[in-house]
GUVOKOL-496308 format. One record per residue: x, y, z of N, C-alpha, C in turn; residue in three letters; residue number from 1. Coordinates in Angstrom, 1 decimal. Example, Ala and Ser with C-alpha at 12.3 -4.5 7.8 and 13.67 -1.06 7.14 Angstrom:
<koltors>
13.2/-5.7/7.8/12.3/-4.5/7.8/13.2/-3.3/7.8/ALA/1
12.8/-2.2/7.1/13.7/-1.1/7.1/12.9/0.0/7.9/SER/2
</koltors>
This chain:
<koltors>
12.6/53.3/-21.9/13.3/53.3/-23.1/14.0/51.9/-23.2/MET/1
14.0/51.4/-24.4/14.6/50.1/-24.8/16.1/50.3/-24.9/ASP/2
16.8/49.3/-24.5/18.3/49.3/-24.6/18.7/49.5/-26.0/HIS/3
18.0/49.0/-27.0/18.3/49.1/-28.4/18.2/50.5/-28.9/ARG/4
17.4/51.3/-28.2/17.3/52.7/-28.6/18.6/53.5/-28.3/ASP/5
19.4/52.9/-27.4/20.7/53.6/-27.0/21.9/53.0/-27.7/LEU/6
21.6/52.1/-28.7/22.7/51.5/-29.4/23.5/52.7/-30.1/ALA/7
24.8/52.7/-30.0/25.5/53.9/-30.4/27.0/53.4/-30.6/PHE/8
27.5/53.8/-31.8/28.9/53.5/-32.1/29.7/54.8/-32.1/ASP/9
30.4/55.1/-31.0/31.1/56.4/-31.0/32.3/56.5/-32.0/PRO/10
32.7/55.3/-32.5/33.8/55.3/-33.5/33.3/55.3/-34.9/PHE/11
32.1/55.9/-35.2/31.6/56.0/-36.5/31.2/57.5/-36.7/SER/12
31.0/57.8/-38.0/30.7/59.2/-38.4/29.4/59.6/-37.7/LYS/13
29.2/60.8/-37.3/30.1/61.9/-37.4/31.0/62.1/-36.2/PRO/14
31.0/61.1/-35.2/31.7/61.3/-34.0/33.2/60.9/-34.1/HIS/15
33.5/59.9/-34.9/34.8/59.4/-35.0/34.9/58.3/-36.0/GLY/16
36.0/57.5/-35.9/36.2/56.4/-36.8/37.2/55.4/-36.1/PHE/17
37.3/54.2/-36.7/38.1/53.2/-36.1/39.0/52.6/-37.1/PHE/18
40.3/52.3/-36.7/41.3/51.7/-37.6/41.5/50.3/-37.1/ASN/19
41.0/49.3/-37.9/41.1/47.9/-37.5/42.6/47.4/-37.5/ASN/20
43.4/48.0/-38.3/44.8/47.6/-38.4/45.6/47.9/-37.1/ARG/21
45.4/49.1/-36.6/46.1/49.6/-35.5/45.3/49.4/-34.2/THR/22
44.0/49.0/-34.3/43.1/48.8/-33.1/43.0/50.1/-32.3/MET/23
42.8/51.2/-33.1/42.7/52.5/-32.5/41.5/53.2/-32.9/THR/24
40.7/53.7/-31.9/39.5/54.5/-32.3/39.9/55.9/-32.2/GLY/25
39.3/56.7/-33.0/39.6/58.2/-33.1/38.3/58.9/-32.9/TYR/26
38.2/59.8/-31.9/37.1/60.6/-31.7/37.4/62.0/-32.2/LEU/27
36.5/62.5/-33.1/36.7/63.9/-33.6/36.4/64.9/-32.6/ILE/28
37.4/65.8/-32.3/37.3/66.8/-31.3/38.3/67.9/-31.5/ASP/29
37.8/69.0/-32.0/38.7/70.2/-32.3/39.1/70.9/-31.0/ASP/30
38.5/70.7/-29.9/38.7/71.5/-28.7/39.6/70.8/-27.7/ASP/31
39.9/69.5/-27.9/40.6/68.7/-26.9/42.1/69.0/-26.9/SER/32
42.6/69.0/-25.7/44.1/69.2/-25.6/44.8/68.0/-26.0/GLU/33
44.2/66.8/-26.0/44.8/65.6/-26.4/44.7/65.3/-27.9/ALA/34
44.0/66.2/-28.6/43.8/66.0/-30.1/45.1/66.1/-30.9/ALA/35
45.2/65.2/-31.9/46.3/65.3/-32.8/45.7/65.5/-34.2/ILE/36
46.6/65.9/-35.1/46.2/66.2/-36.5/46.0/64.9/-37.2/GLU/37
45.0/64.8/-38.1/44.8/63.6/-38.9/44.4/64.1/-40.3/TYR/38
45.0/63.4/-41.3/44.8/63.7/-42.7/44.0/62.6/-43.4/TYR/39
42.7/62.8/-43.6/41.9/61.8/-44.3/42.4/61.6/-45.7/PRO/40
42.2/60.5/-46.3/42.6/60.2/-47.7/41.7/61.0/-48.7/ASP/41
40.4/61.2/-48.3/39.5/61.8/-49.3/39.8/63.2/-49.7/GLU/42
40.3/64.0/-48.8/40.6/65.4/-49.1/41.8/65.9/-48.3/ASP/43
42.1/67.2/-48.5/43.2/67.8/-47.9/42.9/68.4/-46.5/ASP/44
41.7/68.4/-46.1/41.3/69.0/-44.9/41.8/68.3/-43.7/LYS/45
42.5/69.0/-42.7/43.0/68.4/-41.5/41.9/68.4/-40.5/VAL/46
41.7/67.2/-39.8/40.8/67.2/-38.7/41.5/66.8/-37.4/ILE/47
41.0/67.3/-36.3/41.7/67.0/-35.0/40.9/65.8/-34.4/MET/48
41.7/64.8/-34.0/41.1/63.6/-33.4/41.8/63.3/-32.1/VAL/49
41.1/62.6/-31.2/41.7/62.0/-30.0/41.8/60.5/-30.2/VAL/50
43.1/60.0/-30.2/43.2/58.5/-30.4/43.0/57.8/-29.1/PRO/51
42.3/56.6/-29.2/42.0/55.8/-28.0/42.3/54.3/-28.4/ILE/52
43.2/53.7/-27.7/43.5/52.3/-28.0/42.4/51.4/-27.6/HIS/53
42.1/50.4/-28.4/40.9/49.5/-28.1/41.3/48.0/-28.2/CYS/54
40.3/47.2/-27.8/40.3/45.8/-28.1/38.9/45.4/-28.5/HIS/55
38.7/44.3/-29.1/37.4/43.9/-29.6/36.7/43.0/-28.6/MET/56
35.4/43.2/-28.4/34.5/42.4/-27.6/33.2/42.1/-28.3/GLU/57
32.6/41.0/-27.9/31.3/40.7/-28.5/30.3/41.8/-28.2/VAL/58
29.5/42.2/-29.2/28.6/43.3/-29.1/27.6/43.0/-28.0/CYS/59
27.4/44.0/-27.1/26.5/43.8/-26.0/25.0/44.0/-26.4/PRO/60
24.8/44.7/-27.5/23.4/45.0/-27.9/22.8/43.8/-28.7/ASP/61
23.5/43.1/-29.5/22.9/42.0/-30.2/23.5/40.6/-29.8/CYS/62
24.3/40.6/-28.7/24.9/39.4/-28.2/25.7/38.7/-29.3/ASP/63
26.3/39.4/-30.2/27.2/38.8/-31.2/26.5/38.3/-32.4/GLY/64
25.2/38.5/-32.5/24.4/37.9/-33.7/24.5/38.8/-34.9/ARG/65
24.7/40.1/-34.7/24.8/41.1/-35.8/23.4/41.7/-36.1/GLY/66
22.3/41.1/-35.5/21.0/41.6/-35.8/20.2/41.5/-34.5/THR/67
19.1/42.2/-34.4/18.1/42.1/-33.3/16.8/42.5/-33.9/TYR/68
15.7/42.2/-33.1/14.4/42.5/-33.5/14.2/44.0/-33.6/VAL/69
13.6/44.6/-34.6/13.4/46.0/-34.7/12.7/46.5/-33.5/ASN/70
13.2/47.4/-32.8/12.6/47.9/-31.5/11.2/48.4/-31.7/PRO/71
10.8/48.9/-32.9/9.5/49.3/-33.2/8.4/48.2/-33.1/ASN/72
8.9/47.0/-33.2/8.0/45.8/-33.1/7.7/45.4/-31.6/ILE/73
8.8/45.4/-30.8/8.6/44.9/-29.4/9.1/45.8/-28.3/ASP/74
9.3/47.1/-28.6/9.8/48.0/-27.7/9.1/48.0/-26.3/ARG/75
7.8/47.9/-26.3/7.1/48.0/-25.1/6.6/46.6/-24.6/HIS/76
7.3/45.6/-25.2/7.0/44.2/-24.7/5.9/43.5/-25.4/GLY/77
6.0/42.3/-25.6/4.9/41.4/-26.2/4.5/40.4/-25.1/LEU/78
3.3/40.0/-25.2/2.8/39.0/-24.3/2.4/37.7/-25.1/THR/79
2.2/36.7/-24.3/1.7/35.4/-24.9/0.5/35.7/-25.8/HIS/80
-0.4/36.6/-25.3/-1.6/36.8/-26.1/-1.3/37.4/-27.4/ASP/81
-0.3/38.2/-27.6/0.0/38.8/-28.9/0.3/37.7/-29.9/ASP/82
1.0/36.7/-29.4/1.4/35.6/-30.3/0.2/34.6/-30.5/PHE/83
-0.6/34.4/-29.5/-1.8/33.5/-29.6/-2.8/34.1/-30.5/ALA/84
-3.0/35.4/-30.5/-4.0/36.0/-31.4/-3.6/36.0/-32.9/GLU/85
-2.3/35.9/-33.2/-1.9/36.0/-34.6/-0.7/35.0/-34.7/ASP/86
-1.0/33.8/-35.0/0.1/32.8/-35.2/1.1/33.1/-36.3/PRO/87
0.6/33.8/-37.3/1.5/34.2/-38.4/2.5/35.2/-37.9/ASP/88
2.1/36.1/-37.1/3.0/37.1/-36.5/4.0/36.4/-35.7/PHE/89
3.6/35.5/-34.9/4.5/34.7/-34.0/5.6/34.0/-34.9/ALA/90
5.1/33.3/-35.9/6.1/32.6/-36.8/7.1/33.6/-37.4/GLU/91
6.6/34.7/-37.9/7.4/35.8/-38.5/8.4/36.3/-37.5/SER/92
7.9/36.6/-36.3/8.7/37.2/-35.3/9.9/36.3/-34.9/TYR/93
9.6/35.0/-34.7/10.7/34.1/-34.3/11.6/33.6/-35.4/PHE/94
11.1/33.8/-36.6/12.0/33.4/-37.8/12.9/34.5/-38.2/SER/95
12.8/35.7/-37.7/13.7/36.8/-38.0/13.2/37.7/-39.0/GLY/96
11.9/37.7/-39.4/11.4/38.6/-40.4/11.5/40.0/-39.9/VAL/97
11.4/40.3/-38.7/11.5/41.7/-38.1/12.9/42.1/-37.7/TYR/98
13.9/41.3/-37.9/15.2/41.6/-37.5/15.8/42.7/-38.3/ASP/99
16.6/43.5/-37.7/17.4/44.6/-38.4/18.8/44.4/-38.0/ILE/100
19.7/45.1/-38.8/21.1/45.1/-38.5/21.4/45.8/-37.2/ARG/101
22.2/45.3/-36.4/22.6/46.0/-35.1/23.2/47.3/-35.4/CYS/102
22.7/48.4/-34.7/23.1/49.7/-34.8/24.5/50.0/-34.1/GLU/103
24.9/49.1/-33.2/26.1/49.2/-32.5/27.3/48.6/-33.3/ASN/104
27.2/47.4/-33.7/28.3/46.7/-34.3/28.2/46.7/-35.9/CYS/105
27.0/47.2/-36.4/26.8/47.3/-37.8/26.9/45.9/-38.5/HIS/106
26.4/44.8/-37.7/26.4/43.5/-38.3/27.7/42.8/-38.2/GLY/107
28.7/43.3/-37.5/30.1/42.7/-37.4/30.2/41.8/-36.2/GLN/108
29.3/41.8/-35.4/29.3/40.9/-34.2/30.2/41.3/-33.0/ASN/109
31.2/42.1/-33.3/32.1/42.6/-32.3/32.2/44.1/-32.4/VAL/110
32.5/44.8/-31.3/32.7/46.2/-31.2/34.0/46.6/-30.6/VAL/111
34.6/47.7/-31.0/35.8/48.1/-30.3/35.5/48.7/-28.9/PRO/112
36.2/48.3/-27.9/36.0/48.7/-26.6/37.3/49.4/-26.1/VAL/113
37.3/50.6/-25.7/38.5/51.3/-25.2/39.2/50.6/-24.1/PRO/114
40.5/50.6/-24.2/41.3/50.0/-23.0/41.2/51.0/-21.9/ASP/115
40.9/50.5/-20.7/40.6/51.3/-19.5/41.8/52.1/-19.1/GLU/116
43.0/51.6/-19.5/44.2/52.3/-19.0/44.7/53.4/-20.1/ASN/117
43.9/53.6/-21.1/44.3/54.6/-22.1/44.1/56.0/-21.5/ASP/118
45.1/56.9/-21.7/45.1/58.2/-21.0/43.9/59.1/-21.5/PRO/119
43.3/58.7/-22.7/42.2/59.5/-23.2/40.9/58.9/-23.0/ASN/120
40.8/57.9/-22.1/39.5/57.2/-21.9/38.4/58.2/-21.5/ILE/121
38.6/59.2/-20.8/37.6/60.1/-20.3/36.8/60.8/-21.5/HIS/122
37.5/61.0/-22.6/36.8/61.6/-23.8/35.8/60.7/-24.3/TYR/123
36.1/59.4/-24.3/35.1/58.4/-24.7/33.9/58.4/-23.8/TYR/124
34.1/58.4/-22.5/33.0/58.3/-21.5/32.2/59.6/-21.6/TYR/125
32.8/60.7/-21.9/32.0/62.0/-22.0/31.1/61.9/-23.2/GLU/126
31.6/61.3/-24.4/30.8/61.2/-25.5/29.6/60.3/-25.3/LEU/127
29.8/59.2/-24.6/28.8/58.2/-24.3/27.7/58.8/-23.4/ILE/128
28.2/59.6/-22.4/27.3/60.2/-21.4/26.5/61.2/-22.2/GLN/129
27.1/62.0/-23.0/26.3/63.0/-23.8/25.2/62.4/-24.7/GLY/130
25.6/61.2/-25.3/24.6/60.5/-26.1/23.4/60.0/-25.2/HIS/131
23.7/59.5/-24.1/22.6/59.0/-23.2/21.8/60.1/-22.6/HIS/132
22.4/61.2/-22.3/21.6/62.4/-21.9/20.7/62.9/-23.0/GLU/133
21.2/62.9/-24.2/20.4/63.4/-25.4/19.2/62.4/-25.6/TYR/134
19.5/61.1/-25.5/18.4/60.1/-25.7/17.4/60.2/-24.6/ALA/135
17.8/60.4/-23.3/16.8/60.6/-22.2/16.0/61.9/-22.4/ALA/136
16.6/62.9/-22.9/15.9/64.2/-23.1/14.9/64.0/-24.2/GLU/137
15.3/63.3/-25.3/14.4/63.0/-26.4/13.2/62.2/-26.0/ARG/138
13.5/61.2/-25.2/12.5/60.3/-24.7/11.5/61.1/-23.8/ASP/139
12.0/62.0/-23.0/11.1/62.8/-22.1/10.2/63.7/-23.0/ALA/140
10.8/64.3/-24.0/10.0/65.1/-24.9/8.9/64.3/-25.6/GLU/141
9.2/63.1/-26.0/8.2/62.3/-26.7/7.1/61.9/-25.8/MET/142
7.4/61.6/-24.5/6.4/61.2/-23.5/5.5/62.5/-23.2/ARG/143
6.1/63.6/-23.2/5.4/64.9/-22.9/4.4/65.1/-24.1/TYR/144
4.9/64.9/-25.3/4.0/65.3/-26.5/3.0/64.2/-26.7/MET/145
3.3/62.9/-26.6/2.4/61.8/-27.0/1.9/61.0/-25.8/TYR/146
2.3/61.2/-24.6/1.9/60.4/-23.5/2.9/59.3/-23.2/GLY/147
2.6/58.6/-22.2/3.6/57.6/-21.8/3.7/56.4/-22.7/SER/148
2.7/56.2/-23.6/2.8/55.1/-24.5/3.0/55.5/-26.0/ASN/149
3.9/56.5/-26.1/4.2/56.9/-27.5/4.8/55.9/-28.4/TYR/150
</koltors>
C-alpha cells in the first residue's frame, strides 16, 4: 500500500473540523466523555465534539508542496524503462502533469498536529488507528478479489 493511500485529515468532515483562529481541532464524537456541545453556524443542531489543541507542521505526505503525483500513476513504482520507452510520459511526469492536490493538507502545505500533552490526544490516535485498520482491510479485500497487482 502506498503512503499516499493513507493520506487522511481527521480534522475535516465527516470526522471533525479545525479552527485556525484558536488552533484547536474538533473530533465529532457523540459517545465520548470528553465531548462538549458545539453549535455550528449553519443550523441549530447541536453536535458533540472533542477539542484537541494543535500546532502546525509541514505536511508529511507532500513535504509541504501541496501536491503529489497521483498514486494511480506510480503506486507500484516506475522504472527507468518506463521513462525510456515513452519520453513524453517522462516529461509529463516530471513537469507535474499527473500531480493532484494533497489529500492530507488540501494544498495548504501544513497540517494541524495535536499537542502531545493534550488530555484528549488518545481520541485522535484512536481515529487514526481506525482509519489505518480500515485501509488495511480494504487493501486485503482488493488483493483477494483482484490478485496482488490490483
